[in-house]
C-alpha positions in Angstrom: 0.0 0.0 0.0 2.8 2.3 0.8 4.5 1.7 -2.5 1.2 2.3 -4.3 0.8 5.6 -2.5 4.3 6.7 -3.3 3.7 5.8 -7.0 0.5 7.9 -7.1 2.4 10.8 -5.4 5.1 10.5 -8.1 2.6 10.6 -10.9 0.9 13.7 -9.4 4.3 15.4 -9.1 5.2 14.6 -12.7 1.8 16.0 -13.9 2.4 19.1 -11.9 5.8 19.5 -13.5 4.4 19.1 -16.9 1.6 21.6 -16.2 4.2 24.1 -14.9 6.3 23.6 -18.0 3.3 24.1 -20.3 2.4 27.3 -18.5 6.0 28.6 -18.7 6.4 27.9 -22.4 4.7 31.0 -23.6 6.8 33.1 -21.3 10.0 31.5 -22.6 8.8 32.1 -26.2 8.1 35.7 -25.4 11.5 36.1 -23.8 13.1 34.7 -26.9 11.6 37.5 -29.0 12.4 40.0 -26.2 16.1 38.9 -26.2 16.1 39.1 -30.0 14.8 42.7 -29.8 17.4 43.6 -27.2 20.2 42.2 -29.4 18.8 44.0 -32.4 18.8 47.5 -30.8 22.4 46.9 -29.7 23.4 46.7 -33.4 23.9 50.3 -34.5 23.8 49.6 -38.2 20.5 47.6 -37.8 19.0 50.4 -35.8 20.0 53.0 -38.5 18.5 50.7 -41.1 15.3 50.3 -39.2 15.0 54.1 -38.7 15.6 54.8 -42.3 13.2 52.1 -43.5 10.5 53.3 -41.1 11.1 56.9 -42.4 10.7 55.7 -46.0 7.5 53.8 -45.1 6.0 56.9 -43.4 7.1 59.0 -46.4 5.3 56.7 -48.8 2.1 56.6 -46.6 1.9 60.4 -46.1 3.3 61.4 -49.6 0.3 63.8 -50.3 1.0 65.6 -47.1 4.8 65.8 -47.5 5.2 66.6 -51.2 4.4 70.3 -52.0 3.2 69.3 -55.5 1.6 66.3 -57.1 3.9 63.8 -58.9 2.6 64.9 -62.4 2.0 68.6 -61.6 3.9 70.9 -64.0 5.0 74.0 -62.1 6.3 75.9 -65.1 7.8 74.8 -68.4 10.1 77.9 -68.2 11.7 76.5 -65.1 12.6 73.1 -66.8 16.0 71.8 -65.7 16.4 74.4 -63.0 19.1 73.5 -60.5 18.4 73.0 -56.8 17.5 76.2 -55.0 15.8 77.4 -51.8 12.3 77.0 -53.2 13.1 73.8 -55.0 15.7 71.9 -53.0 16.1 69.1 -55.5 15.6 71.2 -58.6 13.1 70.9 -61.5 13.0 68.1 -64.1 12.9 68.4 -67.9 9.1 68.8 -67.9 9.0 71.5 -65.3 8.0 69.3 -62.3 9.4 69.3 -58.8 12.0 66.6 -58.4 11.5 66.4 -54.6 7.7 65.8 -55.0 8.3 63.1 -57.5 10.9 61.4 -55.2 8.4 61.3 -52.4 5.7 59.7 -54.5 8.3 57.4 -56.0 8.8 55.9 -52.6 5.3 54.4 -52.8 6.2 52.6 -56.0 9.4 51.1 -54.7 8.0 50.0 -51.3 4.8 48.6 -52.8 6.7 46.6 -55.3 9.2 45.4 -52.7 6.5 44.3 -50.2 3.9 42.9 -52.5 6.5 40.9 -54.5 7.5 39.2 -51.2 3.9 38.4 -50.5 3.7 36.5 -53.8 7.0 34.9 -53.1 5.7 33.6 -49.8 2.4 32.4 -51.3 4.4 30.2 -53.8 7.5 29.2 -51.8 5.7 28.2 -48.5 3.6 25.4 -50.0 6.3 24.1 -52.3 9.1 24.2 -49.7 6.9 22.8 -46.9 5.5 19.9 -48.8 8.8 19.0 -50.4 10.7 19.0 -47.1 7.9 17.3 -45.1 7.3 14.4 -47.5 10.8 14.0 -48.9 11.5 11.1 -51.3 10.2 11.1 -54.8 7.9 14.2 -54.2 10.9 16.1 -52.9 13.0 15.1 -55.9 10.4 16.1 -58.5 9.7 19.5 -56.8 13.3 20.4 -56.4 14.1 19.5 -60.0 11.4 22.0 -61.1 12.9 24.5 -58.7 16.4 23.9 -60.3 15.0 24.6 -63.7 13.6 27.9 -62.7 16.7 28.8 -60.7 18.9 28.2 -63.7 17.3 31.1 -65.6 18.4 34.6 -64.5 15.6 36.3 -62.6 16.0 39.7 -64.3 15.7 38.0 -67.7 12.5 36.1 -66.6 11.0 39.4 -65.2 11.8 41.2 -68.5 10.1 38.4 -70.5 7.0 38.4 -68.3 6.7 42.2 -68.3 7.1 42.4 -72.0 4.3 39.8 -72.4 1.9 41.4 -70.0 2.9 45.0 -70.6 4.4 47.6 -68.3 2.7 48.7 -65.1 3.2 48.4 -61.3 0.9 45.4 -60.9 2.6 43.4 -63.7 6.0 44.3 -62.2 5.4 42.9 -58.7 3.6 39.9 -60.1 6.6 39.2 -62.4 9.1 39.6 -59.6 7.0 37.5 -57.2 6.6 34.5 -59.6 10.2 34.5 -60.5 11.8 35.1 -57.1 10.4 32.3 -55.0 13.0 29.6 -55.7 15.5 30.7 -53.1 12.8 31.0 -50.5 11.4 27.6 -51.4 14.9 26.0 -51.0 15.3 27.7 -47.6 12.0 26.5 -46.3 12.6 23.0 -47.7 15.9 22.8 -45.8 14.2 23.9 -42.6 11.5 21.3 -43.0 14.0 18.5 -43.6 15.7 19.4 -40.4 12.6 20.0 -38.3 10.7 16.9 -39.3 13.2 14.8 -37.4 12.5 16.5 -34.1 10.8 14.7 -31.4 7.7 16.9 -31.2 7.0 16.3 -34.9 7.3 12.6 -34.5 5.0 12.7 -31.5 2.4 14.6 -33.5 2.5 11.9 -36.2 2.1 9.2 -33.6 -0.9 11.1 -32.2 -2.5 10.9 -35.6 -2.1 14.5 -36.7 -2.3 15.1 -40.5 0.5 16.7 -42.6 -1.3 20.0 -42.9 -1.8 20.3 -39.1 1.9 19.4 -38.4 3.2 21.8 -41.0 1.1 24.8 -39.9 1.0 24.1 -36.2 4.6 22.9 -35.5 7.0 23.2 -38.4 6.3 26.6 -40.0 6.3 28.5 -36.7 9.7 27.1 -35.9 11.0 28.1 -39.3 10.0 31.8 -39.0 13.4 33.1 -38.1 15.2 32.4 -41.5 12.0 33.2 -43.4 11.7 36.7 -41.8 15.4 37.4 -42.5 15.0 36.2 -46.1 12.0 38.4 -46.6 13.9 41.4 -45.3 16.7 40.8 -47.8 14.2 40.1 -50.6 12.7 43.6 -50.4 15.8 45.5 -51.6 16.3 43.0 -54.4 12.7 43.6 -55.6 13.2 47.4 -55.4 16.4 47.1 -57.4 14.7 45.0 -60.1 11.9 47.5 -60.4 14.4 50.3 -60.7 16.3 48.5 -63.4 13.1 47.8 -65.4 12.0 51.4 -65.1 15.5 52.5 -66.0 15.4 50.7 -69.4 11.9 51.9 -70.1 9.8 48.7 -69.5 8.7 49.4 -65.9 6.6 52.2 -64.5 5.2 54.5 -67.2 5.1 58.3 -66.9 3.6 60.4 -65.5 3.7 58.1 -62.5 6.9 58.6 -60.6 9.5 55.9 -60.1 13.1 56.3 -58.9 14.5 54.0 -61.6 12.5 55.9 -64.3 13.9 59.2 -63.0 17.5 57.8 -63.1 16.9 56.6 -66.7 15.6 60.1 -67.8 18.4 61.8 -65.9 21.2 59.9 -67.7 20.4 62.0 -70.9 21.4 65.1 -68.9 24.3 63.7 -66.9 26.8 66.1 -68.4 24.8 69.3 -68.0 22.2 68.8 -65.2 23.4 66.1 -62.7 20.6 66.6 -60.1 18.1 64.7 -62.2 20.1 61.5 -61.8 21.8 62.2 -58.5 18.8 62.4 -56.1 16.9 59.3 -57.2 20.1 57.3 -57.3 20.8 58.3 -53.7 17.3 57.2 -52.7 17.7 53.8 -54.3 21.0 53.3 -52.6 19.7 54.5 -49.3 16.7 52.2 -49.4 18.7 49.1 -50.3 21.3 49.8 -47.6 18.6 50.4 -45.0 16.9 47.0 -45.6 20.3 45.3 -46.0 21.5 46.6 -42.6 18.1 45.7 -41.0 18.3 42.2 -42.5 21.8 41.6 -41.2 20.7 42.8 -37.8 17.7 40.5 -37.8 19.8 37.5 -38.8 22.3 38.2 -35.9 19.5 38.9 -33.4 17.2 35.9 -34.2 20.0 33.3 -34.7 20.5 32.0 -31.2 23.6 30.0 -32.2 25.4 33.2 -33.0 24.7 34.5 -29.5 25.5 31.6 -27.3 
């Protein structure tokens, strides 16, 4: 009787320990993100990148309030190609429009293309990478060979082909970037899934009778968020650069809508006489790409626990 009582007491104590561990799990999870945030704010370049990126986002949102003129508003044809002055700090373009106002509105195009393209990338890469890594075997082989075929073709070339087929315009640009830029993300997710599917909690879910969809969405994807977030942050400046390149060669955003790449392309014709047309949009492109790159580096260092042990 004594041994049976001791056995019951032991079971109760184990149950209490499990309950306490379950209650403490959310706190530990929250502390992981809190620790990551503290590591992030200690990285000066990451903080600078985050501040600049936040400023660009606010500028894009409140463009009508910040810009003194509309993006297609002609101030005066007589002022065409006027150099920067007190009244027009970034000068006037070849059509008599305020360069500063067009730069502010151009932020909307760049950030929308960068963000929406990554949404499409996620929508394609997550199912393919998750299913390939979860099931493995022949399904993984077939999917990855298809990914290799797409990966072998330069992304910019594919984007040019799609935009030429569908026509220029912002919607077609971010669709083209999204459906051609998912292969790297799919490979990343597939690698994460191959590693996570061997973990004990995934095996326990299988034994408990959970289906593939539940296991992937409930257990595997949440534990793969760190590299996905970092990859998305790095993917935004890539999409912005591709949009700028397309607008630069004349197959991207069409006038009178403002785009930094389009402004650089127009400014190259006046590079020897009026440098401000090309200078300011080039600075904005470089600043945006640097900001998101610094932020991506900081997120990678902050979220990767192995680098901080």
